[in-house]
N, C-alpha and C positions, 0 to 999 in steps of 0.2 A: 419178631421173626421176619425175615425177608420174604416178600411175595415173589413167587416164580410163576412161569407160564408154560403150558403144554399146548401144542397145536395139533390139529388133526388134518392130514392131507386127504384129498379126494381118492387117493389110492388105498385108503383104509389104514395107513400107518400113522402112528403118533410120533411126535418129535419133541423132546424136552424131558424134564422141565429145564427151563433156562431163565436167566435173569431178565429184567426189563431192558437193560442195555443191549443184551444179545438179541432179544426179540426185535428191538428197534433196528438193529443191524440187518436182520433177516428182511425186515420190511423195506429198508433202503436197497437191499440186493434184489428185491423183487420176488422173494420166496413166500411172502405172506401178503394176501390181499384183504380188503375190507370184509370180504365174505368168508374168510378162513375161520373155521371154528377154533375157539381158544378156551382152554380151561385154566382159570386163575386159581392159585392155591387157596385163596380165602373165599372162593365161591364154589359151591357144590353143584355146578351145572356148566354145560358147554354153552358159550355164546359166540356170536360173530365178533370178529376183532373190532368192528365199527362201534360196538357197544361200550368199549373201554376208552375213556377220554385220553388216557396217557399214551395211547397208541397212535394218536393224531388222525385217526379215521373218523372220530366222533363228530367233528364239525359238519361232515357231509354224509350222515348216516343214510345208507341205501344207495349212495352214488357209486359209479364204477370205480375200480381200484385206482388209488392215487398214483401219480407218476413217481418212479424211482429216481435215484440220483443219476442214472444213465439216460433218463429221458423217456424210457419205455414204461408202459404201465405194468403194475405188479401182477404176477401170475402165481397163484397158490401152488404150493409144493405138490407135484404129481397131478395137477389139475387136468392136463391133457397129455397123458403118458404116451399115447400112440403117435401123436403129432410130434412130440419132443423126440421120440425115438427116430422118426423119419428125418427130422432136421439134423440130428447128430450123425445119422447114417449118410445123408447127402454131403454134409460138411466134411466127413471123414475121408471122402474120396480125394479131396485136395491134398491131404497128407500123403496118401498112397501115391498119387501122381508125382508129388515132389520127391518122395523117397526113391521110387523106381527110376525117375529121370536122372537123379544124381548117380545111382548105381550104374545105369546104362553108360553114362559119361565116363565113369571110372573103368568100366569094362573096355570101352573103345580105346582109351588112351593107354591101357595096359595090353592091348592086342587081342583081347578076347573076341571070339567070333560069334557072339550071340548077345541078345538083349531081351528085356521084358517088353511085351506088347503095350503095357499101360503107360510107359514113359513118354515124355514129350519128344516130338520129332525135332523141334528146334534145338534142344540141348544136344541131341545126337549129331546134328549138322554142325553145331559149334565145336563139339569135341573132335569130329573128323577133320574139320578145316584147320583147327588150331594145332592138332597133333602133327599135321604135315609140316608145321613150321619149327619142329624141334622141341627141345625141353622147355624153352621159354614159352613157346606157343602152347604147349601142353598145360603149363601152369595157368596161363591166361584163360585157356579154354575151361579148365576146371572152375576157376573163379567165376567166369561168366555163366557157366552151367549152374553153379551154386546160387548165384543171384537170381537166375530165372526160376530155379526150383523154389527158392525162398519166397518168391512172389506168390506161389501157390500155397505155401504155408500160411502166408498172410491172409489169403482168401479163406483158408480153413479156420483160422482164428476168428475172423469177423463173421463168418457164416455160423460158427458155433455160438456167437453172441447174438444171432438172429438178425443180422443185417442182410436184407434181401439183395442189396447191390453186390455183395461179395459173391453170392450164388450166381447172379446174372453175368457179371463181368468175367468171373472165373470160367463159367460154362462156355461163354462165347469165345474166349481166348482158346480154350481147350478144343472146341470144335474147329476153329480156324487152324490150330496146330494139326488137327486130324487131316486137313486137306493136303498136308505134305505127303502123308502116306497114301492118300487117294490118288494123287498125281504120279506117285511112284509105284502104284498098283500093289502096295503092301496091304492086302485086304484084311489080314488078321489084326494088324495094328489099327487100321481104320475102323474095323468092327468093334474093337475094344474101346476106342475113343467114343464111338456112338453109345455103347452100353454104359460107360462111365458117365457120359453127359446126361443120359436118361436118368441115372441114379441121382445125379446132382439136381436135375430138374424136379425129381420127386421130393427132394429136400426143400427146394425152393417153394414148391406148391404147398407143402406142409407148413412152411414158415408163413406164407401168405394166409393160409387158413387159420393158423394160430393167431395172427395179428387181427384177423377178422373176428374171431371168437372173443378176443379180449378187448377189441376196440382200440388197439394201439396202432 
């Protein structure tokens, strides 16, 4: 009979049973650490993953979690749920910024007389400038706006993968963009930029705290 494994997250939930191959995939993905409790089907007790030689933690029993394939140390499933929630929340703002920036550009080139406060000022400037050049300029403007908005999608992707640089660079660029509204005295848009930047900063802080907790 094939041996399978069940793991216990610190959030109280269990995951499995799964095969050894699938569990090893979880380890490589950073979902299981050396300290994660594991129930093997042929053992009538829970033990830390480091106790099982086949899981590759055994050579350094009691050591910090091994590095995953991405270079970051492993974090047990649900080990720091509050920090993980804040990280995802902060990273999620980059997607909202990208979406509303693109929508604002479409509104401008179609003649709509309003926009969302959260969108980028630079994409609005591009749309207005290019729309004045006719249909060809409008197309160019939409492409440039899409590329600019896409940059913030990239920030969101890497921030969700817990890369601090994505939070930092994205936040700085968004604050610089907010200065456009400051000089134009568009205080609502400027205020929304500050609020969104604060939320991104909260995600960055949570990410740094998580790295400190896990030693990665």
